[in-house]
Each structure stands twice: as structure tokens, then as C-alpha cells.
C-alpha positions as CSV (number, residue, x, y, z in Angstrom):
1,X,168.8,153.8,138.7
2,X,169.6,152.2,135.2
3,X,167.4,149.8,133.7
4,X,168.2,148.0,130.6
5,X,165.5,147.1,128.3
6,X,166.1,144.4,125.8
7,X,164.7,145.4,121.6
8,X,164.5,143.3,118.5
9,X,167.1,145.9,117.0
10,X,169.1,147.2,120.0
11,X,169.8,147.3,123.6
12,X,168.8,150.2,125.4
13,X,169.1,152.0,128.8
14,X,166.7,154.4,130.0
15,X,168.2,156.9,132.6
16,X,166.2,158.9,135.0
17,X,167.4,162.1,136.8
18,X,165.1,165.0,137.9
19,X,161.8,163.7,136.3
20,X,163.6,163.5,132.9
21,X,163.5,160.1,131.0
22,X,166.0,159.8,128.1
23,X,166.4,156.4,126.1
24,X,170.1,155.8,124.4
25,X,170.2,153.0,121.9
26,X,173.5,151.5,121.3
27,X,175.1,150.3,118.5
28,X,175.4,146.2,118.2
29,X,179.1,146.1,119.0
30,X,178.4,147.4,122.6
31,X,175.7,145.1,123.6
32,X,175.9,142.4,126.0
33,X,176.6,138.8,125.1
34,X,173.2,137.6,125.2
35,X,172.0,139.5,122.6
36,X,175.0,139.1,120.7
37,X,173.2,137.0,118.0
38,X,170.6,140.0,116.9
39,X,171.5,141.9,114.3
40,X,170.6,145.7,113.6
41,X,168.4,146.4,110.4
42,X,170.3,148.7,107.7
43,X,168.6,151.4,105.9
44,X,169.0,149.4,102.7
45,X,166.6,146.4,104.4
46,X,164.0,148.8,106.1
47,X,163.5,150.3,102.4
48,X,163.4,147.7,100.1
49,X,162.1,144.9,102.2
50,X,158.6,143.6,101.9
51,X,156.4,141.0,104.1
52,X,154.8,138.3,102.5
53,X,151.1,138.9,101.8
54,X,149.4,138.2,105.2
55,X,145.9,139.0,106.5
56,X,147.4,141.5,108.7
57,X,149.9,142.7,106.2
58,X,146.3,143.4,103.5
59,X,144.2,145.5,106.6
60,X,147.2,147.7,107.0
61,X,148.0,148.3,103.4
62,X,144.0,148.7,102.9
63,X,143.6,151.5,105.7
64,X,142.8,155.1,104.8
65,X,145.6,157.3,105.9
66,X,144.4,161.0,105.9
67,X,146.7,163.9,107.4
68,X,145.6,167.3,108.3
69,X,147.5,170.4,106.8
70,X,148.0,171.6,110.8
71,X,150.2,168.3,110.7
72,X,152.3,169.5,107.8
73,X,152.4,173.3,108.8
74,X,153.4,172.2,112.4
75,X,156.3,169.7,111.2
76,X,157.3,172.5,108.8
77,X,157.5,175.2,111.5
78,X,159.4,172.3,113.9
79,X,162.2,171.5,111.0
80,X,162.5,175.1,110.5
81,X,163.3,176.0,114.2
82,X,165.2,173.1,115.3
83,X,167.0,171.6,112.0
84,X,167.0,174.1,109.2
85,X,170.0,173.6,107.3
86,X,171.3,170.7,108.2
87,X,170.9,166.9,107.4
88,X,169.3,166.1,110.8
89,X,166.1,165.1,110.9
90,X,163.3,166.4,113.6
91,X,160.5,163.7,115.6
92,X,157.4,164.2,116.5
93,X,154.1,162.7,118.1
94,X,151.0,162.1,116.1
95,X,147.4,162.7,117.2
96,X,143.9,161.8,116.0
97,X,141.9,158.6,115.6
98,X,142.1,155.2,114.3
99,X,139.2,153.1,114.1
100,X,141.1,150.1,112.3
101,X,139.9,151.1,108.9
102,X,140.6,154.7,108.8
103,X,143.0,156.7,110.5
104,X,143.1,160.4,110.6
105,X,145.9,162.6,111.5
106,X,144.3,165.8,112.7
107,X,147.3,167.2,115.3
108,X,150.8,166.6,116.5
109,X,153.6,168.0,119.0
110,X,157.1,168.2,118.8
111,X,159.5,166.1,120.7
112,X,163.3,166.5,121.7
113,X,165.0,164.2,120.2
114,X,168.7,163.7,118.8
115,X,171.3,161.0,117.0
116,X,174.1,160.3,116.3
117,X,175.0,161.2,112.4
118,X,177.9,158.5,112.1
119,X,175.9,155.7,114.0
120,X,172.2,156.4,113.5
121,X,171.5,153.3,116.2
122,X,173.0,155.8,118.8
123,X,169.8,158.0,119.7
124,X,167.9,159.6,122.6
125,X,164.4,160.1,123.3
126,X,162.6,161.8,126.3
127,X,159.5,159.6,127.4
128,X,158.3,162.0,130.1
129,X,157.9,164.9,127.8
130,X,156.0,162.9,125.7
131,X,153.6,161.5,128.5
132,X,153.3,165.2,130.0
133,X,152.3,166.5,126.4
134,X,149.9,163.7,126.1
135,X,148.1,164.6,129.0
136,X,147.6,168.2,128.5
137,X,146.3,167.4,124.8
138,X,143.9,164.7,126.5
139,X,142.4,167.7,128.7
140,X,141.8,169.8,125.3
141,X,140.9,167.4,123.3
142,X,140.0,163.8,124.6
143,X,138.8,162.7,120.9
144,X,142.6,163.3,120.1
145,X,144.5,160.3,121.1
146,X,148.5,159.0,120.5
147,X,148.0,157.1,117.4
148,X,152.0,157.3,116.0
149,X,154.7,159.3,115.2
150,X,156.5,161.4,112.3
151,X,159.9,162.1,111.3
152,X,161.1,164.4,108.4
153,X,163.5,161.8,107.0
154,X,163.0,162.0,104.0
155,X,163.6,158.2,103.8
156,X,163.0,155.5,106.1
157,X,166.3,154.7,108.4
158,X,167.8,152.0,110.7
159,X,166.6,153.2,113.8
160,X,162.9,153.6,113.1
161,X,162.3,150.3,114.2
162,X,163.5,150.8,117.4
163,X,161.6,154.2,117.7
164,X,158.7,152.7,116.6
165,X,159.0,149.8,119.3
166,X,159.5,152.2,121.8
167,X,156.4,153.9,120.6
168,X,154.5,150.6,121.2
169,X,154.4,151.7,124.7
170,X,151.8,154.0,124.0
171,X,149.7,152.7,121.1
172,X,149.5,148.8,120.1
173,X,150.2,149.4,116.2
174,X,151.7,153.1,116.0
175,X,151.5,154.5,112.8
176,X,155.0,156.2,111.1
177,X,154.2,159.3,108.7
178,X,157.6,160.5,107.2
179,X,157.2,164.5,106.0
180,X,159.2,165.9,103.4
181,X,159.5,169.2,104.0
182,X,161.9,169.8,101.3
183,X,159.7,168.4,98.4
184,X,161.3,168.6,95.1
185,X,158.5,166.8,93.2
186,X,154.9,168.1,93.2
187,X,152.4,165.7,94.9
188,X,151.6,164.3,98.5
189,X,154.9,164.8,100.9
190,X,153.8,162.4,102.8
191,X,154.8,158.4,103.2
192,X,152.9,156.3,106.3
193,X,154.0,152.9,107.5
194,X,153.0,150.3,109.5
195,X,155.6,147.8,111.3
196,X,154.5,144.2,110.7
197,X,156.3,140.8,110.7
198,X,158.3,139.8,107.7
199,X,157.5,135.8,107.0
200,X,160.5,134.9,105.0
201,X,160.3,132.1,102.5
202,X,163.5,129.9,103.6
203,X,161.8,129.5,107.0
204,X,164.5,131.8,109.5
205,X,163.2,133.7,112.0
206,X,160.7,136.3,111.0
207,X,161.9,139.9,111.4
208,X,160.1,143.6,111.8
209,X,159.7,145.7,108.7
210,X,157.7,148.4,107.5
211,X,154.8,148.0,105.0
212,X,153.9,151.4,102.9
213,X,150.2,152.3,103.1
214,X,148.5,155.0,100.8
215,X,148.2,158.7,102.7
216,X,146.0,161.8,101.2
217,X,146.0,165.2,102.6
218,X,142.3,166.2,103.6
219,X,141.5,169.5,105.7
220,X,138.3,170.4,107.6
221,X,136.2,173.2,106.5
222,X,138.2,175.6,108.9
223,X,141.4,174.4,107.4
224,X,140.2,174.7,104.0
225,X,139.3,178.4,104.7
226,X,142.8,179.0,105.9
227,X,144.6,177.1,103.2
228,X,142.6,179.1,100.6
229,X,143.7,182.4,102.0
230,X,147.4,181.2,102.1
231,X,147.2,180.1,98.5
232,X,145.1,183.5,97.5
233,X,148.8,185.6,97.3
234,X,150.8,182.9,95.7
235,X,148.0,181.5,93.1
236,X,148.8,183.0,89.8
237,X,145.3,184.4,88.5
238,X,145.9,184.5,84.9
239,X,146.5,180.5,84.6
240,X,143.2,179.3,83.0
241,X,141.5,175.9,83.9
242,X,142.8,174.2,80.5
243,X,146.5,175.1,81.6
244,X,145.7,173.8,85.1
245,X,144.4,170.4,83.7
246,X,147.5,170.1,81.3
247,X,149.5,170.8,84.5
248,X,148.4,168.0,86.3
249,X,148.1,165.6,83.7
250,X,152.1,166.0,83.1
251,X,152.6,165.8,86.8
252,X,150.4,162.3,86.8
253,X,152.5,161.5,84.0
254,X,156.0,162.3,85.4
255,X,155.1,160.6,88.9
256,X,154.3,157.4,86.8
257,X,157.5,157.4,84.8
258,X,159.4,157.7,88.3
259,X,157.3,154.8,89.7
260,X,158.2,152.8,86.9
261,X,161.7,153.5,87.3
262,X,161.3,152.3,91.2
263,X,159.9,148.9,89.7
264,X,162.7,148.4,87.2
265,X,165.3,149.0,89.7
266,X,163.8,146.7,92.0
267,X,163.3,144.1,89.5
268,X,167.1,144.7,88.3
269,X,168.2,143.7,92.1
270,X,166.0,140.7,92.4
271,X,167.9,139.4,89.1
272,X,171.2,140.6,90.3
273,X,170.4,139.0,93.7
274,X,170.9,141.9,95.6
275,X,167.4,141.5,97.1
276,X,165.4,138.5,98.0
277,X,162.3,137.3,95.6
278,X,159.1,138.5,97.2
279,X,156.2,136.7,95.5
280,X,153.7,139.5,97.1
281,X,155.4,141.8,94.8
282,X,155.8,139.7,91.9
283,X,152.1,138.7,91.8
284,X,151.1,142.2,92.0
285,X,153.3,143.2,89.0
286,X,151.8,140.3,87.2
287,X,148.4,141.6,88.2
288,X,149.4,144.9,86.7
289,X,151.0,143.5,83.3
290,X,147.7,141.1,83.0
291,X,146.0,144.5,82.7
292,X,147.7,145.2,79.5
293,X,146.6,144.4,76.2
294,X,148.9,141.7,74.6
295,X,149.9,143.1,71.0
296,X,152.4,140.6,70.0
297,X,153.9,141.1,66.8
298,X,154.5,138.7,64.1
299,X,158.5,138.5,64.5
300,X,157.9,137.8,68.2
301,X,155.3,135.2,67.5
302,X,157.8,133.4,64.8
303,X,160.5,133.4,67.6
304,X,158.8,131.7,70.1
305,X,157.6,129.0,67.5
306,X,153.8,130.3,66.9
307,X,152.1,129.0,64.0
308,X,151.6,131.5,61.0
309,X,147.6,131.9,61.5
310,X,148.4,132.9,64.9
311,X,150.9,135.4,64.1
312,X,148.2,137.0,61.4
313,X,145.9,136.9,64.2
314,X,148.2,139.0,66.7
315,X,149.1,141.3,63.8
316,X,145.3,142.1,63.0
317,X,144.9,142.5,66.8
318,X,148.1,145.0,67.1
319,X,146.5,147.2,63.7
320,X,142.9,147.2,65.6
321,X,144.2,148.4,68.5
322,X,146.2,151.2,66.8
323,X,143.5,152.2,64.4
324,X,141.4,152.5,67.4
325,X,143.8,154.2,69.2
326,X,144.8,156.7,66.7
327,X,141.2,157.1,66.5
328,X,140.5,157.8,70.1
329,X,143.7,160.2,69.9
330,X,142.4,162.3,66.8
331,X,138.8,163.0,68.6
332,X,140.5,164.2,71.3
333,X,143.0,166.2,68.8
334,X,139.7,167.5,67.3
335,X,137.8,168.4,70.5
336,X,140.5,170.4,71.9
337,X,140.8,172.1,68.5
338,X,137.3,172.9,68.3
339,X,137.5,174.2,71.9
340,X,140.6,176.6,71.2
341,X,138.9,177.8,67.9
342,X,135.5,178.5,69.8
343,X,137.5,180.1,72.6
344,X,139.2,182.7,70.2
345,X,136.0,183.2,69.0
346,X,134.7,184.2,72.1
347,X,137.7,186.4,72.8
348,X,137.2,188.0,69.5
349,X,133.2,188.7,70.5
350,X,134.2,190.3,74.0
351,X,136.7,192.4,72.4
352,X,134.3,193.6,70.1
353,X,131.6,194.3,72.5
354,X,134.2,195.9,74.8
355,X,135.3,198.4,72.1
356,X,131.6,199.2,71.3
357,X,130.5,199.6,74.8
358,X,133.5,201.9,75.3
359,X,132.6,203.8,71.9
360,X,129.2,204.2,73.2
361,X,130.2,205.7,76.7
362,X,132.2,208.3,75.0
363,X,129.7,209.0,72.9
364,X,127.4,209.4,75.6
365,X,129.7,211.5,77.5
366,X,130.2,213.9,74.4
367,X,126.7,214.4,73.9
368,X,126.3,215.2,77.7
369,X,128.9,217.5,77.6
370,X,127.5,219.4,74.4
371,X,124.3,219.4,76.5
372,X,125.9,220.8,79.8
373,X,127.5,223.6,77.4
374,X,124.4,224.5,75.6
375,X,122.3,224.6,79.4
376,X,125.7,226.8,80.5
377,X,125.6,228.9,77.5
378,X,121.4,229.5,77.7
379,X,121.5,230.5,81.5
380,X,124.6,232.9,80.8
381,X,122.3,234.7,78.3
382,X,119.1,235.0,80.6
383,X,121.5,235.9,83.5
384,X,123.1,238.7,81.4
385,X,119.7,240.3,79.9
386,X,118.3,240.8,83.5
387,X,120.9,242.8,84.7
388,X,120.6,244.9,81.5
389,X,116.9,246.1,82.1
390,X,117.7,246.3,85.8
391,X,120.2,248.9,84.9
392,X,118.2,250.9,82.1
393,X,115.5,251.2,85.0
394,X,118.1,252.7,87.7
395,X,119.3,255.0,84.8
396,X,115.8,256.6,84.2
397,X,114.8,256.9,87.6
398,X,117.9,258.7,88.4
399,X,117.0,261.2,85.3
400,X,113.5,262.0,86.6
401,X,114.9,262.8,90.2
402,X,117.3,265.3,88.6
403,X,114.5,266.8,86.4
């Protein structure tokens, strides 16, 4: 009746009763003796550990993950119905296509899920529900296959590796998408992850960890129509194109600022030996720094013991870069200023034309009104003479009869 399964991070028991399959994951202190050497990954380990550069890792990072707006809507509705106002998260299944290079998430469905808030390693998931729902979705659309799962995080948790191992029975390499249903910053509300083996530098046993891969929101034609219809009521029509571009650039700079802060915090933890040195991350950072111009000042050059001519060369390079940058910024400023003045002139011309058209319409109305008044007067005069002549003829005929 009970079947014990061993997992890399926990032991689980599947309990079948009345066609209902539930997985219970127990914490490490409740495991058997044979599993005592295994450790449960902590949340900080999952969030910060990065695998060494391998062919598998590079292939996963280079995959294009696109999520349909319907999936975001379904996940938000699932959270609003089940866990709104609480710190709980909801879990669901992702459906779509995965050809090895491009991953398209086109649909999803919710899954009954519960976990202990105090001990996140204790959780349960209904297996039969996933299988039955997957079979029904196959009948509707055979192209949509089970490719992974999602939860509303908003961050990775300690039990995510265990749940990901559970979904490997349905797909070889499941995709995990964390959907932020309550985003605080403007941007893409999804984070995509794949599970890989982390190769450690000290030669110890490899362990599973998540590697982040970029994700985008892409809608099909029918979905674009629906999204535009939803945004029509909340979009401010008074906002122009220039303000939209400025807002977009500001949000991009804020996102870059947050990423740089994350990099700084990570390097501080590495220096303080809170995190191990990862050569893949340091190599990527070095590539980024190599793309920046080397603008060493004479003071810095002298501090490291360089000769005077080289210090002067560095100073000339810094001066040239500053002049070029200032020239570019001045060109951008003048261009924006000219565009603003042109826009003001167009606005003035538009107002003058509108006023002229309004005056012409008013003058035309007055002319039409005058013509109509004259025409009515003429009609009244003509209609008034005809009855007078008829009245005179009637009086004359009456006098002749009397005589």
C-alpha cells in the first residue's frame, strides 16, 4: 500500500487511496539511516549556486523560452482563487512545445498543491490529477505536451528541486517558470529555469541546481487582439510617443541599476567567503568589463608605477572620450530641442487653423441665417398681397349683387 521512493534531496511516500495519489516529502531528520548522508538544499543555495560551464548548461541557457499571455492570466486567476492575501504559492503544469532550441509555453492548468509553511520540505502533489488532466488536454490539442511546471514564488524555494524531480516522470528535462503575480517593478513577470548538475571545483559529488534562462512574453494574433482589448480601457490616450519612449528608457536604466546591485552583492559575498568562487560567472563579468573603455587617469596610472608618457596618453584618451561623449550628448540635446520647438510650432499652427475654421463656420452660419431670413420675408410679402387682392375681388362681387 505504501511505496517508498528515494530522491536526491528527500524521501517521499506515495499513498494510493480511492484513485488518489499524493506525494509526501519528509524533512531530513525523518529519513531512514541509508539516506542520512544526503542533505536537503537550502533556499539560499538554490538561488545563488551556479553550475560550471558545460555543454549542457550552455545549451539550456541559449534556449529561447516564450510564454503566452494566456498562461499569465491562468496563473493569476489560480492565485486569486486559491492563495490571495496569503504567503502561499500555487503550482500548475505548463503545456507547449520544446524542440531543443525553442520552448513555447502556450497553455497551463492548475494542480492541487500544499506545503508546510514552517518546513517547506514537507509538501504533497496529486499525481493522478496531473495524468488525467494531461490526457484530457491531449484529446483537445495533441501538439500541446507537458513540458514543465510553474509556481508563483516569487523566488526559488528549497523544495523546488524535489518537485522538479517529480515532473521528470512526465518529461525528461522539465522547465520551471516562476510567475510573479504581484510584480512591484515594471518588466517581464516570469523567470525560467532548468535543472542541471553542478560540477564543483573541489571534486566533490555533483548536485542538482537551477540555471536561469531568458524568457519573453509572446502572443499569437488572437491573443494580441484580446490583450489590446484589455489594455484599451487602461491606456492613457493623452500620453504621447515621446513620453512613452522616455518612460521605457527610464525603466531600462532602473533595471540595469538593479542588475548591477545584484552583481555587487554577489561579489561581496564571494569576497566574504559566503559563496564559493564560480569561474563561469567571473568569466562573464570579465567579458563585460572588457567591453568598457579603459579610461585610466594620470593619478591612477602613477599609483601603479606607470611611466609619464603612458600616463599622458591615458589622460589624452580620457579627454578624447569625454569630448566625444559630450559632443554626442550635445547633438542629442539639440535634436530634442529642435523637435520640441517644431512640435510647438505645429501646435500653434494647428490652433490657428482650428480657429480660422471655426470663424469660417460661424460666418457661414450667419450668412445662411441672413439668407434664410430674407427668403422668409419675401415669402411672407408675396403671401400677404395675394390674400388682399382676393379680398378686394370678393367685396366687389358682393356690391354688384346688391345693386
